[in-house]
PDB file of N, CA, C and O in Angstrom:
ATOM      1  N   UNK A   1      21.407 181.237 156.286  1.00  0.00           N
ATOM      2  CA  UNK A   1      21.037 181.167 157.497  1.00  0.00           C
ATOM      3  C   UNK A   1      22.359 179.343 157.386  1.00  0.00           C
ATOM      4  O   UNK A   1      22.211 178.506 156.495  1.00  0.00           O
ATOM      5  N   UNK A   2      23.169 179.258 158.215  1.00  0.00           N
ATOM      6  CA  UNK A   2      23.887 178.356 158.339  1.00  0.00           C
ATOM      7  C   UNK A   2      23.628 177.147 159.236  1.00  0.00           C
ATOM      8  O   UNK A   2      24.163 176.040 159.295  1.00  0.00           O
ATOM      9  N   UNK A   3      22.573 177.756 159.956  1.00  0.00           N
ATOM     10  CA  UNK A   3      21.793 176.654 161.007  1.00  0.00           C
ATOM     11  C   UNK A   3      22.127 174.836 160.864  1.00  0.00           C
ATOM     12  O   UNK A   3      21.320 174.257 160.137  1.00  0.00           O
ATOM     13  N   UNK A   4      22.792 174.304 161.244  1.00  0.00           N
ATOM     14  CA  UNK A   4      23.052 173.187 161.416  1.00  0.00           C
ATOM     15  C   UNK A   4      24.140 172.374 160.498  1.00  0.00           C
ATOM     16  O   UNK A   4      24.058 171.204 160.125  1.00  0.00           O
ATOM     17  N   UNK A   5      25.125 173.272 160.252  1.00  0.00           N
ATOM     18  CA  UNK A   5      26.046 172.781 159.360  1.00  0.00           C
ATOM     19  C   UNK A   5      27.274 172.813 160.585  1.00  0.00           C
ATOM     20  O   UNK A   5      27.299 171.724 161.158  1.00  0.00           O
ATOM     21  N   UNK A   6      27.805 173.318 160.867  1.00  0.00           N
ATOM     22  CA  UNK A   6      28.614 173.747 162.547  1.00  0.00           C
ATOM     23  C   UNK A   6      28.781 174.070 163.329  1.00  0.00           C
ATOM     24  O   UNK A   6      29.623 174.956 163.189  1.00  0.00           O
ATOM     25  N   UNK A   7      28.493 173.949 164.388  1.00  0.00           N
ATOM     26  CA  UNK A   7      28.407 174.359 166.013  1.00  0.00           C
ATOM     27  C   UNK A   7      29.712 175.781 165.487  1.00  0.00           C
ATOM     28  O   UNK A   7      30.781 175.722 164.880  1.00  0.00           O
ATOM     29  N   UNK A   8      28.667 177.311 166.293  1.00  0.00           N
ATOM     30  CA  UNK A   8      29.196 178.472 166.014  1.00  0.00           C
ATOM     31  C   UNK A   8      29.641 179.039 167.174  1.00  0.00           C
ATOM     32  O   UNK A   8      28.868 179.315 168.091  1.00  0.00           O
ATOM     33  N   UNK A   9      31.063 179.278 167.225  1.00  0.00           N
ATOM     34  CA  UNK A   9      31.375 180.492 168.360  1.00  0.00           C
ATOM     35  C   UNK A   9      31.011 180.909 168.520  1.00  0.00           C
ATOM     36  O   UNK A   9      30.320 181.268 167.567  1.00  0.00           O
ATOM     37  N   UNK A  10      30.747 181.568 169.672  1.00  0.00           N
ATOM     38  CA  UNK A  10      30.136 182.921 170.051  1.00  0.00           C
ATOM     39  C   UNK A  10      31.554 183.253 171.229  1.00  0.00           C
ATOM     40  O   UNK A  10      32.436 182.615 171.803  1.00  0.00           O
ATOM     41  N   UNK A  11      30.959 184.973 171.084  1.00  0.00           N
ATOM     42  CA  UNK A  11      32.321 185.738 171.807  1.00  0.00           C
ATOM     43  C   UNK A  11      31.619 185.177 174.122  1.00  0.00           C
ATOM     44  O   UNK A  11      32.112 185.220 175.249  1.00  0.00           O
ATOM     45  N   UNK A  12      30.398 184.792 173.515  1.00  0.00           N
ATOM     46  CA  UNK A  12      30.036 184.899 174.908  1.00  0.00           C
ATOM     47  C   UNK A  12      30.883 184.198 176.094  1.00  0.00           C
ATOM     48  O   UNK A  12      31.090 183.173 175.445  1.00  0.00           O
ATOM     49  N   UNK A  13      31.360 184.011 176.992  1.00  0.00           N
ATOM     50  CA  UNK A  13      32.091 183.241 177.846  1.00  0.00           C
ATOM     51  C   UNK A  13      30.987 182.483 178.334  1.00  0.00           C
ATOM     52  O   UNK A  13      30.010 183.179 178.614  1.00  0.00           O
ATOM     53  N   UNK A  14      30.825 180.907 178.568  1.00  0.00           N
ATOM     54  CA  UNK A  14      29.924 180.376 179.392  1.00  0.00           C
ATOM     55  C   UNK A  14      29.723 179.951 180.915  1.00  0.00           C
ATOM     56  O   UNK A  14      30.608 179.584 181.688  1.00  0.00           O
ATOM     57  N   UNK A  15      28.147 180.105 181.213  1.00  0.00           N
ATOM     58  CA  UNK A  15      27.984 180.205 182.954  1.00  0.00           C
ATOM     59  C   UNK A  15      26.299 179.455 182.666  1.00  0.00           C
ATOM     60  O   UNK A  15      25.337 179.925 182.059  1.00  0.00           O
ATOM     61  N   UNK A  16      26.458 178.161 183.365  1.00  0.00           N
ATOM     62  CA  UNK A  16      24.952 177.457 183.479  1.00  0.00           C
ATOM     63  C   UNK A  16      24.227 178.490 183.775  1.00  0.00           C
ATOM     64  O   UNK A  16      23.174 178.290 183.169  1.00  0.00           O
ATOM     65  N   UNK A  17      24.136 179.545 184.377  1.00  0.00           N
ATOM     66  CA  UNK A  17      22.816 179.722 185.395  1.00  0.00           C
ATOM     67  C   UNK A  17      23.055 181.542 184.676  1.00  0.00           C
ATOM     68  O   UNK A  17      22.447 182.405 185.308  1.00  0.00           O
ATOM     69  N   UNK A  18      23.995 182.089 183.292  1.00  0.00           N
ATOM     70  CA  UNK A  18      24.177 183.246 183.185  1.00  0.00           C
ATOM     71  C   UNK A  18      22.493 184.208 182.870  1.00  0.00           C
ATOM     72  O   UNK A  18      22.328 185.400 183.129  1.00  0.00           O
ATOM     73  N   UNK A  19      21.843 183.625 182.498  1.00  0.00           N
ATOM     74  CA  UNK A  19      20.548 183.895 181.902  1.00  0.00           C
ATOM     75  C   UNK A  19      19.849 184.671 182.741  1.00  0.00           C
ATOM     76  O   UNK A  19      19.376 185.786 182.516  1.00  0.00           O
ATOM     77  N   UNK A  20      19.785 183.719 184.191  1.00  0.00           N
ATOM     78  CA  UNK A  20      18.700 184.115 185.073  1.00  0.00           C
ATOM     79  C   UNK A  20      19.242 185.499 185.724  1.00  0.00           C
ATOM     80  O   UNK A  20      18.390 186.262 186.179  1.00  0.00           O
ATOM     81  N   UNK A  21      20.219 185.762 185.774  1.00  0.00           N
ATOM     82  CA  UNK A  21      20.776 187.051 186.212  1.00  0.00           C
ATOM     83  C   UNK A  21      21.595 188.101 185.075  1.00  0.00           C
ATOM     84  O   UNK A  21      22.582 188.779 185.362  1.00  0.00           O
ATOM     85  N   UNK A  22      20.962 188.055 183.802  1.00  0.00           N
ATOM     86  CA  UNK A  22      21.475 189.069 182.984  1.00  0.00           C
ATOM     87  C   UNK A  22      20.602 190.144 182.252  1.00  0.00           C
ATOM     88  O   UNK A  22      19.372 190.093 182.271  1.00  0.00           O
ATOM     89  N   UNK A  23      21.181 190.941 181.724  1.00  0.00           N
ATOM     90  CA  UNK A  23      20.340 191.894 181.140  1.00  0.00           C
ATOM     91  C   UNK A  23      19.299 191.047 180.135  1.00  0.00           C
ATOM     92  O   UNK A  23      19.616 190.063 179.466  1.00  0.00           O
ATOM     93  N   UNK A  24      17.778 191.770 180.205  1.00  0.00           N
ATOM     94  CA  UNK A  24      17.203 191.050 179.025  1.00  0.00           C
ATOM     95  C   UNK A  24      17.828 191.114 177.286  1.00  0.00           C
ATOM     96  O   UNK A  24      18.054 190.152 176.552  1.00  0.00           O
ATOM     97  N   UNK A  25      18.012 192.764 176.948  1.00  0.00           N
ATOM     98  CA  UNK A  25      18.485 193.638 176.471  1.00  0.00           C
ATOM     99  C   UNK A  25      19.921 192.790 175.539  1.00  0.00           C
ATOM    100  O   UNK A  25      20.851 193.302 176.162  1.00  0.00           O
ATOM    101  N   UNK A  26      20.460 192.056 174.709  1.00  0.00           N
ATOM    102  CA  UNK A  26      21.716 192.103 174.363  1.00  0.00           C
ATOM    103  C   UNK A  26      22.344 191.752 175.327  1.00  0.00           C
ATOM    104  O   UNK A  26      23.323 192.432 175.634  1.00  0.00           O
ATOM    105  N   UNK A  27      21.927 190.342 176.289  1.00  0.00           N
ATOM    106  CA  UNK A  27      23.145 189.925 177.193  1.00  0.00           C
ATOM    107  C   UNK A  27      24.695 189.452 176.481  1.00  0.00           C
ATOM    108  O   UNK A  27      24.882 188.759 175.480  1.00  0.00           O
ATOM    109  N   UNK A  28      25.793 190.163 177.482  1.00  0.00           N
ATOM    110  CA  UNK A  28      26.751 189.668 176.905  1.00  0.00           C
ATOM    111  C   UNK A  28      27.650 189.116 178.277  1.00  0.00           C
ATOM    112  O   UNK A  28      27.652 189.709 179.356  1.00  0.00           O
ATOM    113  N   UNK A  29      28.520 187.664 177.945  1.00  0.00           N
ATOM    114  CA  UNK A  29      28.991 187.611 179.013  1.00  0.00           C
ATOM    115  C   UNK A  29      30.386 187.547 178.844  1.00  0.00           C
ATOM    116  O   UNK A  29      30.811 186.960 177.848  1.00  0.00           O
ATOM    117  N   UNK A  30      31.040 187.966 179.510  1.00  0.00           N
ATOM    118  CA  UNK A  30      32.332 188.954 179.793  1.00  0.00           C
ATOM    119  C   UNK A  30      33.434 188.207 180.614  1.00  0.00           C
ATOM    120  O   UNK A  30      34.660 188.300 180.661  1.00  0.00           O
ATOM    121  N   UNK A  31      32.524 187.449 181.226  1.00  0.00           N
ATOM    122  CA  UNK A  31      32.969 186.901 182.557  1.00  0.00           C
ATOM    123  C   UNK A  31      34.732 185.585 182.343  1.00  0.00           C
ATOM    124  O   UNK A  31      34.526 184.599 181.634  1.00  0.00           O
ATOM    125  N   UNK A  32      35.139 185.625 182.515  1.00  0.00           N
ATOM    126  CA  UNK A  32      36.715 185.451 182.311  1.00  0.00           C
ATOM    127  C   UNK A  32      36.104 183.536 182.260  1.00  0.00           C
ATOM    128  O   UNK A  32      34.967 183.206 182.601  1.00  0.00           O
ATOM    129  N   UNK A  33      36.664 183.020 182.001  1.00  0.00           N
ATOM    130  CA  UNK A  33      36.226 181.330 181.730  1.00  0.00           C
ATOM    131  C   UNK A  33      36.868 180.603 180.298  1.00  0.00           C
ATOM    132  O   UNK A  33      37.175 180.928 179.151  1.00  0.00           O
ATOM    133  N   UNK A  34      36.853 179.692 180.968  1.00  0.00           N
ATOM    134  CA  UNK A  34      37.990 178.663 179.911  1.00  0.00           C
ATOM    135  C   UNK A  34      36.787 178.296 178.868  1.00  0.00           C
ATOM    136  O   UNK A  34      37.247 178.168 177.733  1.00  0.00           O
ATOM    137  N   UNK A  35      35.036 178.040 178.950  1.00  0.00           N
ATOM    138  CA  UNK A  35      34.458 177.830 178.586  1.00  0.00           C
ATOM    139  C   UNK A  35      34.086 178.533 177.317  1.00  0.00           C
ATOM    140  O   UNK A  35      33.713 179.649 177.680  1.00  0.00           O
ATOM    141  N   UNK A  36      34.022 178.474 176.387  1.00  0.00           N
ATOM    142  CA  UNK A  36      33.060 180.049 175.684  1.00  0.00           C
ATOM    143  C   UNK A  36      31.690 178.785 175.246  1.00  0.00           C
ATOM    144  O   UNK A  36      31.529 177.574 175.395  1.00  0.00           O
ATOM    145  N   UNK A  37      30.842 180.053 174.587  1.00  0.00           N
ATOM    146  CA  UNK A  37      29.200 179.322 174.361  1.00  0.00           C
ATOM    147  C   UNK A  37      29.295 178.911 172.478  1.00  0.00           C
ATOM    148  O   UNK A  37      30.013 179.493 171.665  1.00  0.00           O
ATOM    149  N   UNK A  38      28.508 177.962 172.245  1.00  0.00           N
ATOM    150  CA  UNK A  38      28.652 177.833 170.930  1.00  0.00           C
ATOM    151  C   UNK A  38      26.723 177.529 170.624  1.00  0.00           C
ATOM    152  O   UNK A  38      25.952 176.971 171.405  1.00  0.00           O
ATOM    153  N   UNK A  39      26.331 178.239 168.968  1.00  0.00           N
ATOM    154  CA  UNK A  39      25.332 178.094 168.928  1.00  0.00           C
ATOM    155  C   UNK A  39      24.938 177.283 167.900  1.00  0.00           C
ATOM    156  O   UNK A  39      25.878 176.622 167.459  1.00  0.00           O
ATOM    157  N   UNK A  40      23.749 177.066 167.285  1.00  0.00           N
ATOM    158  CA  UNK A  40      23.192 176.818 165.930  1.00  0.00           C
ATOM    159  C   UNK A  40      23.585 175.107 165.898  1.00  0.00           C
ATOM    160  O   UNK A  40      22.881 174.743 164.956  1.00  0.00           O
ATOM    161  N   UNK A  41      24.189 174.072 166.312  1.00  0.00           N
ATOM    162  CA  UNK A  41      23.983 172.571 166.247  1.00  0.00           C
ATOM    163  C   UNK A  41      24.776 172.659 164.838  1.00  0.00           C
ATOM    164  O   UNK A  41      25.057 173.641 164.151  1.00  0.00           O
ATOM    165  N   UNK A  42      25.094 170.967 164.611  1.00  0.00           N
ATOM    166  CA  UNK A  42      25.869 170.756 162.981  1.00  0.00           C
ATOM    167  C   UNK A  42      24.766 169.530 162.886  1.00  0.00           C
ATOM    168  O   UNK A  42      23.726 169.079 163.366  1.00  0.00           O
ATOM    169  N   UNK A  43      25.985 169.307 161.715  1.00  0.00           N
ATOM    170  CA  UNK A  43      25.078 168.421 160.743  1.00  0.00           C
ATOM    171  C   UNK A  43      24.637 167.158 161.528  1.00  0.00           C
ATOM    172  O   UNK A  43      23.540 166.624 161.368  1.00  0.00           O
ATOM    173  N   UNK A  44      25.479 166.779 162.290  1.00  0.00           N
ATOM    174  CA  UNK A  44      25.177 165.436 163.507  1.00  0.00           C
ATOM    175  C   UNK A  44      24.275 165.554 164.368  1.00  0.00           C
ATOM    176  O   UNK A  44      23.847 164.674 165.114  1.00  0.00           O
ATOM    177  N   UNK A  45      23.821 167.095 164.265  1.00  0.00           N
ATOM    178  CA  UNK A  45      22.660 167.203 166.231  1.00  0.00           C
ATOM    179  C   UNK A  45      21.505 166.928 165.993  1.00  0.00           C
ATOM    180  O   UNK A  45      20.922 167.107 164.924  1.00  0.00           O
ATOM    181  N   UNK A  46      20.930 166.305 167.322  1.00  0.00           N
ATOM    182  CA  UNK A  46      19.648 166.210 167.027  1.00  0.00           C
ATOM    183  C   UNK A  46      18.626 167.323 166.620  1.00  0.00           C
ATOM    184  O   UNK A  46      18.875 168.427 167.103  1.00  0.00           O
ATOM    185  N   UNK A  47      17.615 167.241 165.886  1.00  0.00           N
ATOM    186  CA  UNK A  47      16.588 168.238 165.189  1.00  0.00           C
ATOM    187  C   UNK A  47      16.501 169.581 166.356  1.00  0.00           C
ATOM    188  O   UNK A  47      16.806 170.705 165.956  1.00  0.00           O
ATOM    189  N   UNK A  48      16.168 169.420 167.467  1.00  0.00           N
ATOM    190  CA  UNK A  48      15.604 170.465 168.432  1.00  0.00           C
ATOM    191  C   UNK A  48      17.377 170.691 168.506  1.00  0.00           C
ATOM    192  O   UNK A  48      17.628 169.671 167.866  1.00  0.00           O
ATOM    193  N   UNK A  49      18.034 170.967 168.652  1.00  0.00           N
ATOM    194  CA  UNK A  49      19.838 171.651 168.900  1.00  0.00           C
ATOM    195  C   UNK A  49      19.786 172.390 167.629  1.00  0.00           C
ATOM    196  O   UNK A  49      20.052 173.570 167.859  1.00  0.00           O
ATOM    197  N   UNK A  50      19.477 172.113 165.989  1.00  0.00           N
ATOM    198  CA  UNK A  50      19.828 172.891 165.289  1.00  0.00           C
ATOM    199  C   UNK A  50      18.734 174.352 164.960  1.00  0.00           C
ATOM    200  O   UNK A  50      17.906 174.594 164.083  1.00  0.00           O
ATOM    201  N   UNK A  51      19.247 175.105 166.159  1.00  0.00           N
ATOM    202  CA  UNK A  51      18.504 176.363 165.978  1.00  0.00           C
ATOM    203  C   UNK A  51      19.566 177.574 166.457  1.00  0.00           C
ATOM    204  O   UNK A  51      20.707 177.212 166.745  1.00  0.00           O
ATOM    205  N   UNK A  52      19.283 178.771 166.537  1.00  0.00           N
ATOM    206  CA  UNK A  52      20.476 179.651 166.976  1.00  0.00           C
ATOM    207  C   UNK A  52      20.001 180.216 168.744  1.00  0.00           C
ATOM    208  O   UNK A  52      20.367 181.041 169.581  1.00  0.00           O
ATOM    209  N   UNK A  53      19.303 179.486 168.623  1.00  0.00           N
ATOM    210  CA  UNK A  53      18.525 179.486 170.193  1.00  0.00           C
ATOM    211  C   UNK A  53      19.115 178.909 171.589  1.00  0.00           C
ATOM    212  O   UNK A  53      19.341 179.272 172.744  1.00  0.00           O
ATOM    213  N   UNK A  54      19.242 177.541 170.566  1.00  0.00           N
ATOM    214  CA  UNK A  54      19.990 176.616 171.885  1.00  0.00           C
ATOM    215  C   UNK A  54      21.457 177.045 171.832  1.00  0.00           C
ATOM    216  O   UNK A  54      22.028 177.505 170.843  1.00  0.00           O
ATOM    217  N   UNK A  55      22.022 176.809 173.134  1.00  0.00           N
ATOM    218  CA  UNK A  55      23.175 177.286 173.986  1.00  0.00           C
ATOM    219  C   UNK A  55      24.188 175.662 173.565  1.00  0.00           C
ATOM    220  O   UNK A  55      23.671 174.577 173.299  1.00  0.00           O
ATOM    221  N   UNK A  56      25.179 175.859 173.600  1.00  0.00           N
ATOM    222  CA  UNK A  56      26.685 175.023 174.157  1.00  0.00           C
ATOM    223  C   UNK A  56      27.505 174.961 174.408  1.00  0.00           C
ATOM    224  O   UNK A  56      28.174 175.970 174.186  1.00  0.00           O
ATOM    225  N   UNK A  57      28.058 174.049 174.927  1.00  0.00           N
ATOM    226  CA  UNK A  57      29.600 175.235 175.514  1.00  0.00           C
ATOM    227  C   UNK A  57      30.036 173.737 175.524  1.00  0.00           C
ATOM    228  O   UNK A  57      29.501 172.655 175.764  1.00  0.00           O
ATOM    229  N   UNK A  58      31.974 174.458 174.931  1.00  0.00           N
ATOM    230  CA  UNK A  58      33.215 173.859 174.642  1.00  0.00           C
ATOM    231  C   UNK A  58      34.454 174.413 175.402  1.00  0.00           C
ATOM    232  O   UNK A  58      34.466 175.575 175.810  1.00  0.00           O
ATOM    233  N   UNK A  59      35.320 173.705 175.554  1.00  0.00           N
ATOM    234  CA  UNK A  59      36.936 174.743 175.586  1.00  0.00           C
ATOM    235  C   UNK A  59      37.303 175.184 174.894  1.00  0.00           C
ATOM    236  O   UNK A  59      37.753 174.573 173.926  1.00  0.00           O
ATOM    237  N   UNK A  60      37.323 176.457 174.985  1.00  0.00           N
ATOM    238  CA  UNK A  60      37.964 177.062 173.283  1.00  0.00           C
ATOM    239  C   UNK A  60      39.014 176.752 173.092  1.00  0.00           C
ATOM    240  O   UNK A  60      39.564 177.552 172.336  1.00  0.00           O
ATOM    241  N   UNK A  61      39.990 175.501 173.570  1.00  0.00           N
ATOM    242  CA  UNK A  61      41.008 175.221 173.261  1.00  0.00           C
ATOM    243  C   UNK A  61      40.704 173.666 172.719  1.00  0.00           C
ATOM    244  O   UNK A  61      41.476 172.715 172.601  1.00  0.00           O
ATOM    245  N   UNK A  62      39.462 173.768 172.472  1.00  0.00           N
ATOM    246  CA  UNK A  62      39.000 171.907 171.897  1.00  0.00           C
ATOM    247  C   UNK A  62      38.752 172.536 169.984  1.00  0.00           C
ATOM    248  O   UNK A  62      38.721 173.645 169.449  1.00  0.00           O
ATOM    249  N   UNK A  63      38.634 171.203 169.534  1.00  0.00           N
ATOM    250  CA  UNK A  63      38.825 171.819 167.831  1.00  0.00           C
ATOM    251  C   UNK A  63      38.149 169.793 167.554  1.00  0.00           C
ATOM    252  O   UNK A  63      38.535 168.639 167.739  1.00  0.00           O
ATOM    253  N   UNK A  64      37.083 170.485 167.071  1.00  0.00           N
ATOM    254  CA  UNK A  64      36.483 169.138 166.231  1.00  0.00           C
ATOM    255  C   UNK A  64      35.378 169.334 165.294  1.00  0.00           C
ATOM    256  O   UNK A  64      34.406 170.070 165.464  1.00  0.00           O
ATOM    257  N   UNK A  65      35.591 168.721 164.460  1.00  0.00           N
ATOM    258  CA  UNK A  65      35.101 168.465 163.193  1.00  0.00           C
ATOM    259  C   UNK A  65      33.392 169.453 163.044  1.00  0.00           C
ATOM    260  O   UNK A  65      32.872 170.259 162.272  1.00  0.00           O
ATOM    261  N   UNK A  66      33.174 168.981 163.884  1.00  0.00           N
ATOM    262  CA  UNK A  66      31.509 169.697 164.257  1.00  0.00           C
ATOM    263  C   UNK A  66      31.361 171.331 164.701  1.00  0.00           C
ATOM    264  O   UNK A  66      30.295 171.943 164.630  1.00  0.00           O
ATOM    265  N   UNK A  67      32.574 171.886 165.146  1.00  0.00           N
ATOM    266  CA  UNK A  67      32.645 173.267 165.500  1.00  0.00           C
ATOM    267  C   UNK A  67      33.573 174.180 164.550  1.00  0.00           C
ATOM    268  O   UNK A  67      34.680 173.773 164.197  1.00  0.00           O
ATOM    269  N   UNK A  68      33.131 175.279 164.202  1.00  0.00           N
ATOM    270  CA  UNK A  68      33.105 176.050 163.408  1.00  0.00           C
ATOM    271  C   UNK A  68      33.109 177.905 163.705  1.00  0.00           C
ATOM    272  O   UNK A  68      32.474 178.226 164.709  1.00  0.00           O
ATOM    273  N   UNK A  69      33.524 178.643 163.205  1.00  0.00           N
ATOM    274  CA  UNK A  69      32.855 180.015 163.364  1.00  0.00           C
ATOM    275  C   UNK A  69      32.086 180.934 161.695  1.00  0.00           C
ATOM    276  O   UNK A  69      32.354 180.648 160.528  1.00  0.00           O
ATOM    277  N   UNK A  70      31.204 181.944 162.162  1.00  0.00           N
ATOM    278  CA  UNK A  70      30.782 182.706 161.068  1.00  0.00           C
ATOM    279  C   UNK A  70      31.272 184.015 161.169  1.00  0.00           C
ATOM    280  O   UNK A  70      30.993 184.703 162.151  1.00  0.00           O
ATOM    281  N   UNK A  71      31.854 184.357 160.412  1.00  0.00           N
ATOM    282  CA  UNK A  71      31.962 185.895 160.186  1.00  0.00           C
ATOM    283  C   UNK A  71      30.882 187.102 160.064  1.00  0.00           C
ATOM    284  O   UNK A  71      30.512 187.572 158.987  1.00  0.00           O
ATOM    285  N   UNK A  72      30.551 187.417 161.013  1.00  0.00           N
ATOM    286  CA  UNK A  72      29.442 188.473 161.044  1.00  0.00           C
ATOM    287  C   UNK A  72      29.895 190.621 161.558  1.00  0.00           C
ATOM    288  O   UNK A  72      30.397 191.336 162.425  1.00  0.00           O
ATOM    289  N   UNK A  73      29.121 190.639 160.022  1.00  0.00           N
ATOM    290  CA  UNK A  73      29.352 191.895 159.927  1.00  0.00           C
ATOM    291  C   UNK A  73      29.018 192.808 160.547  1.00  0.00           C
ATOM    292  O   UNK A  73      29.392 193.938 160.233  1.00  0.00           O
TER     293      UNK A  73
END
């Protein structure tokens, strides 16, 4: 588990109210958006944000030391 290392990019597009209307099982937001979801917190996050359930977002084109990715198979 790499929680707290860097924020991890997710494939989902970000919409503030997506989970209010999404399917309850395996929701995936493919809506075209310039914002993508980040999860997991990073080394300088508050303790409450260092968990996979915490959702953040950023422009897909932004680059920061706190953002990375995890290879999932």
